[in-house]
MDTraj code that builds the backbone (N, CA, C; nanometers):
import mdtraj as md
import numpy as np

residues = "MET VAL PHE PHE LYS LEU THR SER LYS LYS GLY GLN VAL SER MET GLU ILE GLY ILE LEU VAL ALA ALA ALA VAL ALA VAL ALA ALA ILE ALA ALA TYR SER TYR ALA LYS ASN ALA LYS ALA ALA SER VAL ASP TRP SER SER GLU LEU SER GLU THR HIS ASN GLN ILE GLU LEU ILE GLN ASN ASN SER ILE ASN TRP SER SER ILE ASN SER SER".split()
xyz = np.array([
    [0.0807, -0.1176, 0.0000],
    [0.0000, 0.0000, 0.0000],
    [0.0868, 0.1266, 0.0000],
    [0.1948, 0.1288, 0.0747],
    [0.2852, 0.2437, 0.0780],
    [0.3527, 0.2611, -0.0578],
    [0.3819, 0.1506, -0.1250],
    [0.4498, 0.1564, -0.2541],
    [0.3664, 0.2325, -0.3573],
    [0.2377, 0.2153, -0.3541],
    [0.1522, 0.2828, -0.4509],
    [0.1460, 0.4328, -0.4260],
    [0.1639, 0.4738, -0.3026],
    [0.1621, 0.6163, -0.2720],
    [0.2935, 0.6846, -0.3132],
    [0.4049, 0.6095, -0.3188],
    [0.5342, 0.6684, -0.3533],
    [0.5516, 0.6867, -0.5032],
    [0.4863, 0.6076, -0.5825],
    [0.5009, 0.6189, -0.7278],
    [0.3766, 0.6826, -0.7871],
    [0.3945, 0.7443, -0.9005],
    [0.2833, 0.8087, -0.9675],
    [0.2577, 0.7395, -1.0998],
    [0.1348, 0.7291, -1.1372],
    [0.1001, 0.6671, -1.2649],
    [0.0885, 0.7725, -1.3745],
    [0.1169, 0.8959, -1.3453],
    [0.0989, 1.0037, -1.4417],
    [0.2306, 1.0493, -1.5051],
    [0.3385, 0.9801, -1.4817],
    [0.4660, 1.0153, -1.5439],
    [0.5488, 1.1129, -1.4639],
    [0.5183, 1.1306, -1.3380],
    [0.5940, 1.2257, -1.2566],
    [0.7385, 1.1799, -1.2385],
    [0.7605, 1.0500, -1.2196],
    [0.8958, 0.9975, -1.2023],
    [0.9764, 1.0213, -1.3290],
    [0.9130, 1.0010, -1.4432],
    [0.9802, 1.0243, -1.5703],
    [1.0217, 1.1711, -1.5828],
    [0.9334, 1.2600, -1.5452],
    [0.9639, 1.4021, -1.5536],
    [1.0781, 1.4387, -1.4584],
    [1.0784, 1.3838, -1.3391],
    [1.1843, 1.4139, -1.2433],
    [1.3191, 1.3637, -1.2925],
    [1.3214, 1.2459, -1.3517],
    [1.4466, 1.1936, -1.4081],
    [1.4935, 1.2823, -1.5226],
    [1.4010, 1.3280, -1.6042],
    [1.4358, 1.4184, -1.7136],
    [1.4945, 1.5490, -1.6638],
    [1.4385, 1.6030, -1.5572],
    [1.4905, 1.7271, -1.4988],
    [1.6300, 1.7046, -1.4416],
    [1.6508, 1.5916, -1.3753],
    [1.7838, 1.5615, -1.3212],
    [1.8871, 1.5477, -1.4320],
    [1.8499, 1.4813, -1.5414],
    [1.9428, 1.4660, -1.6544],
    [1.9732, 1.6024, -1.7161],
    [1.8714, 1.6860, -1.7324],
    [1.8926, 1.8198, -1.7883],
    [1.9838, 1.9030, -1.6981],
    [1.9663, 1.8916, -1.5676],
    [2.0523, 1.9651, -1.4745],
    [2.1960, 1.9152, -1.4830],
    [2.2136, 1.7839, -1.4960],
    [2.3491, 1.7285, -1.5075],
    [2.4160, 1.7758, -1.6358],
    [2.3419, 1.7823, -1.7449],
    [2.3972, 1.8306, -1.8717],
    [2.4344, 1.9782, -1.8602],
    [2.3514, 2.0572, -1.7943],
    [2.3813, 2.1996, -1.7772],
    [2.5071, 2.2195, -1.6938],
    [2.5212, 2.1442, -1.5868],
    [2.6411, 2.1551, -1.5024],
    [2.7649, 2.1136, -1.5807],
    [2.7549, 2.0077, -1.6605],
    [2.8691, 1.9632, -1.7406],
    [2.9078, 2.0684, -1.8440],
    [2.8101, 2.1338, -1.9049],
    [2.8396, 2.2376, -2.0040],
    [2.9082, 2.3573, -1.9387],
    [2.8616, 2.3973, -1.8222],
    [2.9235, 2.5101, -1.7512],
    [3.0659, 2.4750, -1.7089],
    [3.0867, 2.3531, -1.6617],
    [3.2210, 2.3108, -1.6209],
    [3.3153, 2.3058, -1.7404],
    [3.2681, 2.2580, -1.8550],
    [3.3523, 2.2521, -1.9749],
    [3.3898, 2.3925, -2.0215],
    [3.2951, 2.4853, -2.0185],
    [3.3235, 2.6228, -2.0574],
    [3.4268, 2.6854, -1.9641],
    [3.4090, 2.6641, -1.8360],
    [3.5025, 2.7194, -1.7380],
    [3.6423, 2.6614, -1.7564],
    [3.6502, 2.5308, -1.7800],
    [3.7798, 2.4663, -1.8012],
    [3.8481, 2.5213, -1.9259],
    [3.7739, 2.5347, -2.0352],
    [3.8326, 2.5854, -2.1595],
    [3.8788, 2.7298, -2.1434],
    [3.8006, 2.8100, -2.0750],
    [3.8370, 2.9505, -2.0536],
    [3.9640, 2.9615, -1.9696],
    [3.9730, 2.8829, -1.8623],
    [4.0912, 2.8868, -1.7764],
    [4.2136, 2.8287, -1.8457],
    [4.1960, 2.7271, -1.9288],
    [4.3090, 2.6696, -2.0013],
    [4.3662, 2.7705, -2.1001],
    [4.2793, 2.8457, -2.1662],
    [4.3256, 2.9479, -2.2601],
    [4.4002, 3.0590, -2.1858],
    [4.3471, 3.1022, -2.0740],
    [4.4118, 3.2080, -1.9956],
    [4.5464, 3.1613, -1.9419],
    [4.5555, 3.0369, -1.9032],
    [4.6813, 2.9844, -1.8494],
    [4.7885, 2.9785, -1.9568],
    [4.7515, 2.9451, -2.0793],
    [4.8515, 2.9374, -2.1853],
    [4.9045, 3.0758, -2.2200],
    [4.8206, 3.1765, -2.2169],
    [4.8649, 3.3132, -2.2443],
    [4.9573, 3.3600, -2.1327],
    [4.9208, 3.3365, -2.0087],
    [5.0042, 3.3776, -1.8963],
    [5.1379, 3.3045, -1.8965],
    [5.1396, 3.1789, -1.9387],
    [5.2622, 3.1003, -1.9400],
    [5.3632, 3.1599, -2.0378],
    [5.3185, 3.2036, -2.1546],
    [5.4118, 3.2583, -2.2527],
    [5.4742, 3.3884, -2.2023],
    [5.3976, 3.4713, -2.1354],
    [5.4542, 3.5959, -2.0831],
    [5.5530, 3.5677, -1.9698],
    [5.5225, 3.4681, -1.8864],
    [5.6154, 3.4303, -1.7793],
    [5.7446, 3.3737, -1.8368],
    [5.7340, 3.2957, -1.9425],
    [5.8521, 3.2377, -2.0056],
    [5.9411, 3.3472, -2.0637],
    [5.8802, 3.4458, -2.1260],
    [5.9563, 3.5571, -2.1820],
    [6.0274, 3.6355, -2.0715],
    [5.9584, 3.6607, -1.9619],
    [6.0182, 3.7335, -1.8494],
    [6.1337, 3.6551, -1.7882],
    [6.1169, 3.5238, -1.7745],
    [6.2245, 3.4394, -1.7203],
    [6.3457, 3.4417, -1.8120],
    [6.3216, 3.4351, -1.9419],
    [6.4319, 3.4390, -2.0390],
    [6.5072, 3.5711, -2.0288],
    [6.4350, 3.6809, -2.0154],
    [6.4997, 3.8118, -2.0026],
    [6.5835, 3.8204, -1.8750],
    [6.5342, 3.7654, -1.7654],
    [6.6093, 3.7673, -1.6401],
    [6.7369, 3.6837, -1.6503],
    [6.7285, 3.5689, -1.7180],
    [6.8476, 3.4841, -1.7351],
    [6.9523, 3.5558, -1.8193],
    [6.9091, 3.6229, -1.9263],
    [7.0040, 3.6987, -2.0087],
    [7.0687, 3.8112, -1.9284],
    [6.9916, 3.8774, -1.8447],
    [7.0451, 3.9857, -1.7624],
    [7.1497, 3.9328, -1.6648],
    [7.1219, 3.8205, -1.6015],
    [7.2184, 3.7597, -1.5090],
    [7.3441, 3.7181, -1.5836],
    [7.3273, 3.6611, -1.7015],
    [7.4427, 3.6168, -1.7800],
    [7.5289, 3.7369, -1.8207],
    [7.4665, 3.8433, -1.8663],
    [7.5423, 3.9622, -1.9063],
    [7.6143, 4.0247, -1.7869],
    [7.5498, 4.0279, -1.6724],
    [7.6135, 4.0845, -1.5534],
    [7.7307, 3.9995, -1.5074],
    [7.7192, 3.8680, -1.5171],
    [7.8302, 3.7830, -1.4744],
    [7.9476, 3.7945, -1.5706],
    [7.9202, 3.8127, -1.6994],
    [8.0288, 3.8313, -1.7962],
    [8.0995, 3.9635, -1.7686],
    [8.0237, 4.0697, -1.7432],
    [8.0833, 4.1998, -1.7133],
    [8.1646, 4.1942, -1.5839],
    [8.1178, 4.1248, -1.4834],
    [8.1878, 4.1144, -1.3559],
    [8.3181, 4.0374, -1.3721],
    [8.3157, 3.9304, -1.4506],
    [8.4380, 3.8523, -1.4690],
    [8.5413, 3.9300, -1.5499],
    [8.4989, 4.0132, -1.6436],
    [8.5956, 4.0928, -1.7198],
    [8.6563, 4.2027, -1.6328],
    [8.5822, 4.2554, -1.5374],
    [8.6349, 4.3569, -1.4459],
    [8.7375, 4.2940, -1.3518],
    [8.7109, 4.1751, -1.3021],
    [8.8005, 4.1094, -1.2075],
    [8.9272, 4.0563, -1.2736],
    [8.9232, 4.0272, -1.4017],
    [9.0423, 3.9717, -1.4666],
    [9.1423, 4.0799, -1.5049],
    [9.1036, 4.2060, -1.5024],
    [9.1939, 4.3143, -1.5429],
    [9.2960, 4.3454, -1.4387],
])
top = md.Topology()
chain = top.add_chain()
for i, resn in enumerate(residues, 1):
    res = top.add_residue(resn, chain, resSeq=i)
    for name in ("N", "CA", "C"):
        top.add_atom(name, md.element.get_by_symbol(name[0]), res)
traj = md.Trajectory(xyz[None], top)
């Protein structure tokens, strides 16, 4: 008797499952968009960091060459 009260013969369970599936698809779409947006931003930031690191290494190398030429004189 309790079982008949928990289920509906009018398709309510079907509708609820459909709503849950639609919500899961919406969450997956939002997560995919967020991931793609952050991945693109990370690649742009990485290239600028790499350029800055390269410039710092060149500066250190030039300073060490200048220092060694001063000390050898």
